[in-house]
TORLORO-277882 format. One record per atom (N, C-alpha, C): residue number from 1; residue in one letter; atom name; x, y, z. Coordinates in steps of 0.2 Angstrom, whole numbers. Atoms other than C-alpha are relative to their C-alpha. Layout:
N
<NUM a CA <X Y Z>> ...
//
This chain:
288
<1 m N <7 -4 1>> <1 m CA <87 149 368>> <1 m C <-4 -7 -1>> <2 t N <4 4 1>> <2 t CA <74 134 369>> <2 t C <-4 0 -9>> <3 i N <2 -1 7>> <3 i CA <69 128 350>> <3 i C <-8 -2 3>> <4 r N <4 6 0>> <4 r CA <52 126 350>> <4 r C <-5 -3 -8>> <5 t N <3 4 5>> <5 t CA <43 113 338>> <5 t C <-5 0 -2>> <6 g N <9 1 2>> <6 g CA <27 111 327>> <6 g C <0 -6 -1>> <7 f N <0 6 4>> <7 f CA <21 95 320>> <7 f C <-9 0 -3>> <8 i N <6 2 2>> <8 i CA <6 93 307>> <8 i C <1 -5 -5>> <9 g N <0 7 4>> <9 g CA <0 76 300>> <9 g C <2 -6 5>> <10 l N <-1 7 -6>> <10 l CA <-2 64 315>> <10 l C <-4 -5 -3>> <11 g N <3 7 3>> <11 g CA <-7 49 305>> <11 g C <6 -6 4>> <12 v N <-6 6 -4>> <12 v CA <4 32 305>> <12 v C <3 2 0>> <13 m N <-6 -1 -4>> <13 m CA <19 38 304>> <13 m C <2 7 3>> <14 g N <-3 -8 -3>> <14 g CA <17 59 309>> <14 g C <0 -4 9>> <15 k N <1 -2 -10>> <15 k CA <11 54 327>> <15 k C <6 -3 3>> <16 p N <-7 2 -6>> <16 p CA <27 43 335>> <16 p C <3 3 -5>> <17 v N <-6 -5 0>> <17 v CA <37 55 325>> <17 v C <-1 9 5>> <18 a N <1 -5 -2>> <18 a CA <30 68 332>> <18 a C <0 -1 8>> <19 a N <0 1 -9>> <19 a CA <27 62 350>> <19 a C <7 -1 4>> <20 h N <-3 -1 -4>> <20 h CA <44 62 353>> <20 h C <4 6 1>> <21 l N <-1 -8 -1>> <21 l CA <46 81 353>> <21 l C <-1 2 7>> <22 a N <0 -4 -5>> <22 a CA <38 87 369>> <22 a C <4 -5 5>> <23 p N <-3 5 -4>> <23 p CA <46 69 379>> <23 p C <7 4 0>> <24 a N <-5 -2 -1>> <24 a CA <62 79 373>> <24 a C <2 7 3>> <25 g N <-2 -6 0>> <25 g CA <62 94 380>> <25 g C <-3 8 -3>> <26 f N <3 -5 3>> <26 f CA <53 105 367>> <26 f C <-6 2 1>> <27 p N <9 -1 -1>> <27 p CA <37 115 368>> <27 p C <0 0 -7>> <28 t N <4 4 4>> <28 t CA <27 107 356>> <28 t C <-6 2 -2>> <29 t N <5 -1 2>> <29 t CA <12 112 345>> <29 t C <-2 -3 -4>> <30 v N <0 6 6>> <30 v CA <3 99 334>> <30 v C <-5 4 -1>> <31 y N <7 -1 5>> <31 y CA <-11 100 322>> <31 y C <-2 -4 -5>> <32 d N <1 3 2>> <32 d CA <-20 88 315>> <32 d C <-8 0 -3>> <33 i N <9 0 0>> <33 i CA <-40 87 306>> <33 i C <-4 -5 5>> <34 v N <3 8 -5>> <34 v CA <-44 70 318>> <34 v C <2 4 5>> <35 d N <-3 -2 -4>> <35 d CA <-43 76 333>> <35 d C <2 -5 5>> <36 e N <2 6 -4>> <36 e CA <-41 58 342>> <36 e C <9 0 1>> <37 p N <-5 0 -3>> <37 p CA <-22 58 339>> <37 p C <4 8 3>> <38 v N <-1 -7 -1>> <38 v CA <-20 77 343>> <38 v C <0 1 9>> <39 d N <0 1 -8>> <39 d CA <-27 72 361>> <39 d C <5 -5 2>> <40 e N <-6 5 -3>> <40 e CA <-15 59 363>> <40 e C <4 3 3>> <41 l N <-5 -2 -1>> <41 l CA <0 68 360>> <41 l C <-1 10 5>> <42 v N <1 -6 -7>> <42 v CA <-8 84 371>> <42 v C <1 -3 7>> <43 a N <0 4 -5>> <43 a CA <-9 69 383>> <43 a C <10 -1 2>> <44 g N <-9 1 -1>> <44 g CA <11 67 382>> <44 g C <3 7 1>> <45 g N <-5 -6 0>> <45 g CA <15 85 383>> <45 g C <0 8 -4>> <46 a N <1 -7 8>> <46 a CA <11 96 367>> <46 a C <-6 4 3>> <47 k N <6 -5 1>> <47 k CA <-2 110 364>> <47 k C <-3 -1 -6>> <48 a N <3 -1 6>> <48 a CA <-14 108 353>> <48 a C <-2 6 -7>> <49 a N <2 -6 4>> <49 a CA <-18 122 338>> <49 a C <-6 -1 -3>> <50 s N <5 2 4>> <50 s CA <-32 125 328>> <50 s C <-1 2 -6>> <51 s N <-2 -2 7>> <51 s CA <-24 129 313>> <51 s C <8 -2 -2>> <52 p N <-6 0 2>> <52 p CA <-8 127 303>> <52 p C <4 6 2>> <53 r N <-1 -9 0>> <53 r CA <-7 147 304>> <53 r C <2 -1 10>> <54 e N <-3 2 -7>> <54 e CA <-6 143 324>> <54 e C <6 -5 3>> <55 v N <-7 4 -2>> <55 v CA <7 129 324>> <55 v C <7 4 -4>> <56 g N <-2 -5 3>> <56 g CA <16 142 314>> <56 g C <3 5 7>> <57 a N <-3 -6 -4>> <57 a CA <17 155 325>> <57 a C <2 -1 8>> <58 n N <-3 4 -2>> <58 n CA <22 145 338>> <58 n C <5 -5 1>> <59 s N <-6 4 0>> <59 s CA <36 136 333>> <59 s C <4 3 -5>> <60 d N <-8 -3 4>> <60 d CA <53 139 325>> <60 d C <2 -6 -5>> <61 i N <-2 2 5>> <61 i CA <55 123 317>> <61 i C <-7 -4 0>> <62 v N <7 4 1>> <62 v CA <39 114 311>> <62 v C <1 -8 -6>> <63 g N <1 7 9>> <63 g CA <37 94 301>> <63 g C <-7 1 -1>> <64 i N <5 3 5>> <64 i CA <25 90 289>> <64 i C <0 -7 0>> <65 c N <1 6 2>> <65 c CA <20 73 288>> <65 c C <-9 -1 -4>> <66 v N <6 2 2>> <66 v CA <4 72 277>> <66 v C <1 -4 -6>> <67 p N <-2 5 5>> <67 p CA <1 60 261>> <67 p C <1 1 -6>> <68 e N <-3 -4 6>> <68 e CA <3 70 247>> <68 e C <1 8 0>> <69 d N <-3 -7 -1>> <69 d CA <9 86 238>> <69 d C <-5 6 1>> <70 k N <8 -4 -1>> <70 k CA <-9 92 238>> <70 k C <1 4 6>> <71 h N <2 -2 -7>> <71 h CA <-12 92 257>> <71 h C <7 6 0>> <72 v N <-7 -6 -5>> <72 v CA <8 100 261>> <72 v C <-4 8 -3>> <73 k N <2 -7 3>> <73 k CA <3 114 249>> <73 k C <-7 4 1>> <74 a N <7 -3 -2>> <74 a CA <-15 116 257>> <74 a C <1 2 4>> <75 l N <-2 -4 -7>> <75 l CA <-6 118 274>> <75 l C <4 5 0>> <76 v N <-7 -7 0>> <76 v CA <8 130 269>> <76 v C <-5 5 -1>> <77 y N <2 -8 4>> <77 y CA <-2 143 258>> <77 y C <-6 0 5>> <78 g N <6 -3 -1>> <78 g CA <-16 153 262>> <78 g C <-2 5 5>> <79 e N <3 -5 -6>> <79 e CA <-25 163 278>> <79 e C <3 -3 5>> <80 d N <-1 3 -8>> <80 d CA <-24 150 291>> <80 d C <7 -6 -2>> <81 g N <-5 6 2>> <81 g CA <-9 143 282>> <81 g C <6 -2 5>> <82 l N <-5 -2 -6>> <82 l CA <9 140 291>> <82 l C <5 4 -4>> <83 l N <-5 -8 2>> <83 l CA <19 154 280>> <83 l C <-4 7 4>> <84 a N <6 -5 -2>> <84 a CA <5 165 286>> <84 a C <1 0 8>> <85 g N <-2 1 -9>> <85 g CA <9 160 307>> <85 g C <9 3 0>> <86 m N <-7 0 -1>> <86 m CA <29 157 304>> <86 m C <4 7 -2>> <87 s N <-5 -10 1>> <87 s CA <42 172 308>> <87 s C <7 -1 -4>> <88 e N <-7 4 0>> <88 e CA <58 173 300>> <88 e C <4 -2 3>> <89 g N <-4 4 -2>> <89 g CA <71 163 303>> <89 g C <-4 -7 2>> <90 g N <2 8 -3>> <90 g CA <59 147 305>> <90 g C <1 -3 -5>> <91 i N <-3 6 3>> <91 i CA <63 131 298>> <91 i C <-7 -6 -2>> <92 i N <5 6 1>> <92 i CA <49 119 289>> <92 i C <3 -7 -3>> <93 l N <-1 8 2>> <93 l CA <54 101 287>> <93 l C <-4 -4 -4>> <94 i N <5 4 3>> <94 i CA <43 91 274>> <94 i C <5 -7 1>> <95 h N <-2 6 0>> <95 h CA <44 73 278>> <95 h C <-5 -4 -6>> <96 s N <4 6 4>> <96 s CA <28 67 267>> <96 s C <4 -2 -9>> <97 t N <-3 0 7>> <97 t CA <35 60 250>> <97 t C <-4 4 -7>> <98 i N <3 -7 5>> <98 i CA <32 71 237>> <98 i C <6 1 -4>> <99 l N <-4 -2 5>> <99 l CA <39 78 221>> <99 l C <5 3 1>> <100 p N <-4 -5 -2>> <100 p CA <55 86 223>> <100 p C <-4 5 -3>> <101 e N <2 -6 2>> <101 e CA <48 101 212>> <101 e C <-6 4 5>> <102 t N <5 -2 -5>> <102 t CA <34 102 226>> <102 t C <4 3 5>> <103 v N <-1 -2 -3>> <103 v CA <46 106 239>> <103 v C <6 5 -1>> <104 e N <-3 -3 2>> <104 e CA <55 117 228>> <104 e C <-5 6 -1>> <105 e N <3 -8 0>> <105 e CA <41 130 226>> <105 e C <-3 2 6>> <106 v N <4 -3 -5>> <106 v CA <34 128 244>> <106 v C <7 5 2>> <107 e N <-5 -1 -1>> <107 e CA <55 132 246>> <107 e C <-1 8 -3>> <108 a N <2 -6 2>> <108 a CA <52 147 236>> <108 a C <-3 4 2>> <109 a N <3 -7 -4>> <109 a CA <38 155 243>> <109 a C <0 2 8>> <110 a N <-5 0 -7>> <110 a CA <47 152 261>> <110 a C <4 4 0>> <111 r N <-4 -5 1>> <111 r CA <59 161 256>> <111 r C <0 5 0>> <112 d N <1 -5 0>> <112 d CA <52 176 252>> <112 d C <-4 5 8>> <113 e N <1 -2 -8>> <113 e CA <46 176 271>> <113 e C <6 -3 5>> <114 g N <-7 -1 -5>> <114 g CA <64 173 277>> <114 g C <0 -6 2>> <115 i N <3 6 -3>> <115 i CA <58 155 281>> <115 i C <4 -4 -6>> <116 e N <-1 8 4>> <116 e CA <68 138 277>> <116 e C <-3 -5 -1>> <117 v N <2 8 0>> <117 v CA <64 121 270>> <117 v C <5 -4 -2>> <118 m N <-5 5 4>> <118 m CA <73 105 268>> <118 m C <-7 -4 0>> <119 d N <3 8 1>> <119 d CA <66 87 261>> <119 d C <3 -4 5>> <120 v N <-3 5 -7>> <120 v CA <69 77 277>> <120 v C <-7 -7 -2>> <121 c N <3 5 -1>> <121 c CA <60 61 271>> <121 c C <2 -5 5>> <122 v N <-3 6 -2>> <122 v CA <59 46 281>> <122 v C <0 -6 -2>> <123 t N <4 7 2>> <123 t CA <58 27 279>> <123 t C <3 -3 6>> <124 g N <-1 3 -9>> <124 g CA <59 14 293>> <124 g C <-8 -2 3>> <125 g N <6 2 -6>> <125 g CA <40 12 296>> <125 g C <-1 5 5>> <126 a N <2 0 -7>> <126 a CA <28 16 308>> <126 a C <8 -3 7>> <127 e N <-4 4 -5>> <127 e CA <38 4 321>> <127 e C <8 2 1>> <128 g N <-9 -2 -3>> <128 g CA <56 13 317>> <128 g C <-2 8 2>> <129 a N <2 -6 -4>> <129 a CA <48 29 321>> <129 a C <-3 0 6>> <130 i N <0 3 -8>> <130 i CA <41 21 337>> <130 i C <5 -1 4>> <131 k N <-6 3 -3>> <131 k CA <58 14 341>> <131 k C <6 6 0>> <132 r N <-8 -5 2>> <132 r CA <70 29 334>> <132 r C <4 -1 -3>> <133 t N <-5 5 3>> <133 t CA <77 19 322>> <133 t C <-3 5 -7>> <134 l N <-2 -2 3>> <134 l CA <72 30 308>> <134 l C <3 3 -3>> <135 t N <-4 -3 1>> <135 t CA <80 36 295>> <135 t C <-1 5 -6>> <136 l N <2 -5 1>> <136 l CA <81 52 289>> <136 l C <2 6 -8>> <137 l N <-2 -1 7>> <137 l CA <83 56 269>> <137 l C <-1 9 -1>> <138 i N <2 -7 1>> <138 i CA <86 75 267>> <138 i C <5 5 -6>> <139 g N <-2 -6 4>> <139 g CA <87 89 256>> <139 g C <1 7 2>> <140 g N <2 -7 -3>> <140 g CA <92 107 259>> <140 g C <6 6 0>> <141 a N <-8 -4 -3>> <141 a CA <107 121 266>> <141 a C <3 -4 6>> <142 e N <-3 3 -8>> <142 e CA <119 113 278>> <142 e C <-1 5 4>> <143 s N <2 -3 -8>> <143 s CA <115 129 289>> <143 s C <-6 -2 1>> <144 a N <6 1 -3>> <144 a CA <96 125 290>> <144 a C <3 -9 3>> <145 y N <-2 7 -1>> <145 y CA <103 106 291>> <145 y C <2 1 9>> <146 k N <-4 0 -9>> <146 k CA <111 111 307>> <146 k C <-2 3 5>> <147 k N <3 -4 -2>> <147 k CA <102 122 314>> <147 k C <-9 -5 3>> <148 s N <6 6 -2>> <148 s CA <87 107 315>> <148 s C <3 -7 3>> <149 q N <-2 4 0>> <149 q CA <100 95 322>> <149 q C <-5 -2 5>> <150 p N <4 1 -7>> <150 p CA <91 96 340>> <150 p C <-5 -5 -1>> <151 y N <8 3 4>> <151 y CA <74 90 330>> <151 y C <2 -9 -1>> <152 f N <1 8 2>> <152 f CA <82 74 322>> <152 f C <2 -3 5>> <153 d N <-2 5 -5>> <153 d CA <92 69 336>> <153 d C <-5 -2 6>> <154 a N <6 1 -2>> <154 a CA <74 70 345>> <154 a C <-3 -7 -2>> <155 i N <4 4 2>> <155 i CA <66 58 333>> <155 i C <3 -6 -2>> <156 t N <-6 4 4>> <156 t CA <80 47 326>> <156 t C <5 -1 5>> <157 d N <-6 1 -2>> <157 d CA <95 38 334>> <157 d C <3 -2 -4>> <158 t N <-4 2 7>> <158 t CA <100 35 316>> <158 t C <4 5 -4>> <159 e N <-1 -4 4>> <159 e CA <111 44 308>> <159 e C <-2 3 -7>> <160 p N <3 -1 5>> <160 p CA <103 55 297>> <160 p C <3 0 -7>> <161 i N <-2 -1 4>> <161 i CA <108 55 278>> <161 i C <-2 6 -5>> <162 f N <1 -8 3>> <162 f CA <110 73 271>> <162 f C <2 -3 -9>> <163 a N <-1 3 9>> <163 a CA <107 68 250>> <163 a C <4 6 -2>> <164 g N <-2 -4 3>> <164 g CA <113 84 245>> <164 g C <-5 7 -1>> <165 p N <4 -7 0>> <165 p CA <104 103 240>> <165 p C <-8 -2 0>> <166 l N <9 1 0>> <166 l CA <84 104 241>> <166 l C <-3 -6 -6>> <167 g N <4 5 4>> <167 g CA <75 90 233>> <167 g C <4 -6 2>> <168 c N <-3 7 4>> <168 c CA <87 76 233>> <168 c C <-4 -2 5>> <169 g N <3 5 -6>> <169 g CA <80 69 252>> <169 g C <-6 -1 -5>> <170 a N <4 2 2>> <170 a CA <64 67 241>> <170 a C <1 -5 -9>> <171 k N <-3 5 3>> <171 k CA <73 59 226>> <171 k C <2 -5 3>> <172 l N <-3 6 -2>> <172 l CA <81 48 236>> <172 l C <-6 -3 2>> <173 k N <6 4 -3>> <173 k CA <65 43 244>> <173 k C <-3 -5 -5>> <174 l N <4 4 6>> <174 l CA <58 40 228>> <174 l C <4 -7 -3>> <175 c N <-3 6 2>> <175 c CA <73 27 224>> <175 c C <-3 -5 4>> <176 i N <-2 7 -6>> <176 i CA <72 18 240>> <176 i C <-7 -2 1>> <177 n N <9 0 -3>> <177 n CA <52 18 241>> <177 n C <-1 -5 -8>> <178 l N <0 6 7>> <178 l CA <56 8 220>> <178 l C <1 -4 2>> <179 i N <-5 8 -2>> <179 i CA <67 -6 228>> <179 i C <-7 -3 4>> <180 t N <4 6 -2>> <180 t CA <54 -10 239>> <180 t C <-5 -4 -2>> <181 y N <6 2 4>> <181 y CA <39 -10 230>> <181 y C <3 -6 -5>> <182 i N <-3 8 5>> <182 i CA <51 -21 217>> <182 i C <-1 -7 3>> <183 q N <-1 7 -4>> <183 q CA <55 -32 230>> <183 q C <-7 -2 4>> <184 w N <7 2 0>> <184 w CA <37 -35 235>> <184 w C <-3 -5 -4>> <185 a N <1 4 7>> <185 a CA <34 -40 217>> <185 a C <2 -4 1>> <186 a N <-4 6 1>> <186 a CA <47 -51 218>> <186 a C <-3 -5 5>> <187 a N <4 7 -6>> <187 a CA <41 -60 235>> <187 a C <-7 -4 -3>> <188 y N <7 1 1>> <188 y CA <24 -59 229>> <188 y C <-1 -7 -5>> <189 e N <-1 5 6>> <189 e CA <27 -69 214>> <189 e C <5 -7 0>> <190 s N <-4 6 -3>> <190 s CA <40 -82 220>> <190 s C <-6 -4 5>> <191 a N <4 2 -4>> <191 a CA <28 -85 234>> <191 a C <-7 -6 -4>> <192 a N <8 1 4>> <192 a CA <11 -89 223>> <192 a C <4 -7 -5>> <193 l N <-2 4 4>> <193 l CA <24 -100 211>> <193 l C <0 -5 6>> <194 a N <-1 6 -5>> <194 a CA <29 -110 226>> <194 a C <-4 -3 3>> <195 k N <4 3 -2>> <195 k CA <13 -112 230>> <195 k C <-7 -5 -3>> <196 s N <1 2 6>> <196 s CA <6 -117 215>> <196 s C <3 -9 -2>> <197 a N <-3 8 2>> <197 a CA <19 -131 214>> <197 a C <3 -5 7>> <198 g N <0 5 -7>> <198 g CA <16 -139 231>> <198 g C <5 4 6>> <199 l N <-5 -1 -5>> <199 l CA <28 -130 241>> <199 l C <-3 4 5>> <200 s N <3 -5 -5>> <200 s CA <25 -122 257>> <200 s C <4 8 1>> <201 l N <-4 -7 -1>> <201 l CA <31 -102 261>> <201 l C <5 -3 6>> <202 d N <-5 2 -7>> <202 d CA <41 -109 277>> <202 d C <7 0 -4>> <203 i N <-5 5 1>> <203 i CA <52 -119 265>> <203 i C <3 6 -6>> <204 l N <-4 -3 5>> <204 l CA <54 -105 251>> <204 l C <4 5 5>> <205 k N <-4 -4 -3>> <205 k CA <58 -93 265>> <205 k C <6 -2 1>> <206 q N <-4 5 -6>> <206 q CA <69 -106 275>> <206 q C <8 1 -8>> <207 a N <-9 0 7>> <207 a CA <82 -107 255>> <207 a C <0 8 -1>> <208 g N <-3 -6 1>> <208 g CA <80 -89 251>> <208 g C <3 2 6>> <209 q N <-5 -3 -6>> <209 q CA <86 -83 270>> <209 q C <8 -3 -1>> <210 s N <-5 2 0>> <210 s CA <100 -96 267>> <210 s C <6 2 -5>> <211 n N <-4 -3 4>> <211 n CA <106 -90 251>> <211 n C <1 7 -2>> <212 g N <-3 -8 2>> <212 g CA <105 -71 253>> <212 g C <-7 2 -3>> <213 q N <5 -3 5>> <213 q CA <90 -69 239>> <213 q C <-5 2 4>> <214 i N <8 -4 0>> <214 i CA <75 -65 251>> <214 i C <3 4 7>> <215 t N <-2 -6 -5>> <215 t CA <78 -49 260>> <215 t C <-5 1 7>> <216 p N <5 -1 -7>> <216 p CA <70 -44 279>> <216 p C <-3 3 -4>> <217 m N <7 -4 3>> <217 m CA <59 -32 268>> <217 m C <-5 -7 -4>> <218 m N <5 4 5>> <218 m CA <52 -48 257>> <218 m C <-2 -4 5>> <219 l N <2 6 -4>> <219 l CA <53 -60 273>> <219 l C <-8 4 4>> <220 a N <2 -3 -5>> <220 a CA <43 -46 282>> <220 a C <-10 0 -6>> <221 y N <8 3 4>> <221 y CA <29 -46 265>> <221 y C <-2 -5 -2>> <222 l N <4 6 0>> <222 l CA <28 -63 266>> <222 l C <-4 -2 3>> <223 g N <2 2 -6>> <223 g CA <22 -64 283>> <223 g C <-7 5 -1>> <224 s N <8 0 1>> <224 s CA <6 -54 277>> <224 s C <-2 -3 -6>> <225 q N <4 5 6>> <225 q CA <1 -67 265>> <225 q C <1 -5 5>> <226 e N <1 4 -5>> <226 e CA <1 -78 281>> <226 e C <-7 2 4>> <227 l N <5 -3 -5>> <227 l CA <-13 -68 288>> <227 l C <-8 -6 -2>> <228 p N <6 3 3>> <228 p CA <-30 -78 290>> <228 p C <-3 3 -4>> <229 k N <7 -4 3>> <229 k CA <-44 -74 278>> <229 k C <-2 3 3>> <230 e N <6 -4 -5>> <230 e CA <-55 -68 289>> <230 e C <3 7 0>> <231 v N <-1 -6 -3>> <231 v CA <-44 -54 294>> <231 v C <2 4 -8>> <232 i N <-1 -5 6>> <232 i CA <-39 -50 275>> <232 i C <-6 1 -1>> <233 d N <8 -2 3>> <233 d CA <-57 -50 270>> <233 d C <-2 5 3>> <234 s N <4 -6 -3>> <234 s CA <-62 -39 283>> <234 s C <1 6 -1>> <235 e N <2 -9 1>> <235 e CA <-69 -20 281>> <235 e C <7 3 2>> <236 a N <-6 -2 -3>> <236 a CA <-56 -15 293>> <236 a C <8 0 -6>> <237 f N <-7 1 1>> <237 f CA <-40 -23 285>> <237 f C <0 2 -9>> <238 q N <1 -1 8>> <238 q CA <-47 -19 266>> <238 q C <-2 9 -2>> <239 n N <0 -7 0>> <239 n CA <-48 0 272>> <239 n C <5 3 0>> <240 v N <-7 -1 -1>> <240 v CA <-31 1 276>> <240 v C <3 -1 -6>> <241 m N <-5 0 8>> <241 m CA <-25 -7 259>> <241 m C <-1 1 -4>> <242 l N <3 -6 1>> <242 l CA <-35 4 252>> <242 l C <4 4 1>> <243 y N <-4 -7 -2>> <243 y CA <-26 19 258>> <243 y C <7 -2 -2>> <244 n N <-10 -1 -1>> <244 n CA <-7 12 257>> <244 n C <-2 -4 -7>> <245 t N <-3 1 6>> <245 t CA <-12 5 239>> <245 t C <0 7 -5>> <246 r N <1 -6 4>> <246 r CA <-17 22 235>> <246 r C <7 5 2>> <247 l N <-6 -5 -2>> <247 l CA <0 31 244>> <247 l C <4 -5 -5>> <248 a N <-6 1 5>> <248 a CA <12 19 232>> <248 a C <-3 -2 -5>> <249 e N <2 -1 8>> <249 e CA <3 20 217>> <249 e C <3 8 -2>> <250 k N <-1 -5 -3>> <250 k CA <5 39 221>> <250 k C <10 1 -2>> <251 d N <-7 -1 -2>> <251 d CA <25 37 227>> <251 d C <2 -4 -8>> <252 l N <-2 3 4>> <252 l CA <27 25 210>> <252 l C <-1 4 -7>> <253 a N <0 -5 4>> <253 a CA <20 38 199>> <253 a C <5 5 0>> <254 w N <-7 -6 -1>> <254 w CA <32 52 206>> <254 w C <7 -2 -3>> <255 a N <-5 1 4>> <255 a CA <45 40 203>> <255 a C <1 -2 -6>> <256 l N <3 3 8>> <256 l CA <39 36 185>> <256 l C <2 8 -3>> <257 k N <-1 -5 3>> <257 k CA <41 55 181>> <257 k C <7 2 3>> <258 l N <-6 -1 -2>> <258 l CA <56 57 191>> <258 l C <6 -3 -7>> <259 a N <-2 3 6>> <259 a CA <63 45 177>> <259 a C <-1 1 -4>> <260 h N <2 -4 6>> <260 h CA <55 54 163>> <260 h C <3 5 0>> <261 q N <-6 -4 1>> <261 q CA <64 69 166>> <261 q C <7 -3 1>> <262 g N <-9 3 3>> <262 g CA <81 59 167>> <262 g C <1 -1 -6>> <263 e N <1 2 4>> <263 e CA <76 52 153>> <263 e C <4 -8 2>> <264 v N <-2 9 0>> <264 v CA <80 33 158>> <264 v C <-7 -4 2>> <265 q N <4 5 -1>> <265 q CA <68 20 158>> <265 q C <-3 -4 5>> <266 l N <3 4 -8>> <266 l CA <59 10 173>> <266 l C <-5 -5 -2>> <267 p N <5 5 2>> <267 p CA <49 -5 164>> <267 p C <-1 -3 5>> <268 v N <2 3 -6>> <268 v CA <49 -13 180>> <268 v C <-4 1 4>> <269 g N <5 -2 -4>> <269 g CA <42 -2 190>> <269 g C <-6 3 -4>> <270 g N <7 0 2>> <270 g CA <31 3 177>> <270 g C <-5 -4 2>> <271 l N <6 4 -2>> <271 l CA <22 -13 179>> <271 l C <-2 -2 8>> <272 v N <1 1 -9>> <272 v CA <24 -16 199>> <272 v C <-5 7 2>> <273 s N <8 -4 -3>> <273 s CA <13 0 199>> <273 s C <-5 0 -1>> <274 q N <7 5 4>> <274 q CA <-1 -9 190>> <274 q C <-2 -3 6>> <275 l N <0 5 -3>> <275 l CA <2 -20 201>> <275 l C <-2 0 10>> <276 m N <-2 -1 -8>> <276 m CA <1 -13 220>> <276 m C <-9 -4 3>> <277 g N <6 1 0>> <277 g CA <-17 -17 223>> <277 g C <-1 -9 1>> <278 r N <0 7 -1>> <278 r CA <-14 -36 221>> <278 r C <6 -1 5>> <279 l N <-5 -1 -7>> <279 l CA <1 -33 232>> <279 l C <-2 -1 5>> <280 y N <7 0 -5>> <280 y CA <-11 -29 245>> <280 y C <-4 -3 1>> <281 q N <4 5 3>> <281 q CA <-21 -41 242>> <281 q C <-9 2 0>> <282 l N <7 -4 1>> <282 l CA <-37 -29 239>> <282 l C <-4 -6 -3>> <283 k N <2 5 3>> <283 k CA <-52 -41 235>> <283 k C <-6 4 -6>> <284 d N <6 -2 5>> <284 d CA <-63 -29 224>> <284 d C <1 9 -2>> <285 g N <-1 -5 2>> <285 g CA <-63 -13 214>> <285 g C <4 -2 -6>> <286 p N <-6 0 8>> <286 p CA <-52 -7 198>> <286 p C <8 -2 2>> <287 r N <-7 2 1>> <287 r CA <-36 -11 208>> <287 r C <2 -5 3>> <288 a N <1 6 -3>> <288 a CA <-40 -28 214>> <288 a C <4 -5 -4>> 
//
């Protein structure tokens, strides 16, 4: 039987992930509040839906990639929500970086309808999504994992990491994001010190790569520090960076909440969470 796939949330990450489904041979239904990415995927073979409910009614497996917990809940619940449309036996795969308890809440509601839920967090960025090199961090039942394997094979060539029971994918993603942002902060401060001491970024990168202390992720971050001033100061760049800052602050807030629940301290993570606007080169406002 052919698996019908659906996807909700066609932003920077969601669109390139969803773009692999229809070309892989799956009848695919997509939804977003913005028309442009929907139209692009329809041109690639997908079908547009007018609501999350319509996506659910036409899908056996649905991927969700929206920014925050509140967005996941808004599209899953309600008269026009995903659960109202999906049939028993369906599977919801949450790609968003959210709290483990949000995944558990959605799963409890879906279970009453005979629908399975997995947290399938993604890491590797938009470029990884385009190139099918994303790493999937997965939590949930092994039975749902096996049934979703064709979907996973369609969106990435990288072997998924099955982290454990429901919520473990979300927990692992928060740990990984914490590493990312702390690396960026280290690169930012090292670059600031080098510049103030009269050293070039090139020589810093050469030394850091030579001894292995500058990672590829830090190197990519340092590249953003070398953009022309007119690019950094532009309204378009600043708007994107503000959006990224808010997402990063949310991710770090959730990491700190998870740490509080586990009774561990993350003093460096707490400090970095207050610096994201600076790391993203915001020029104005309370986050700069």
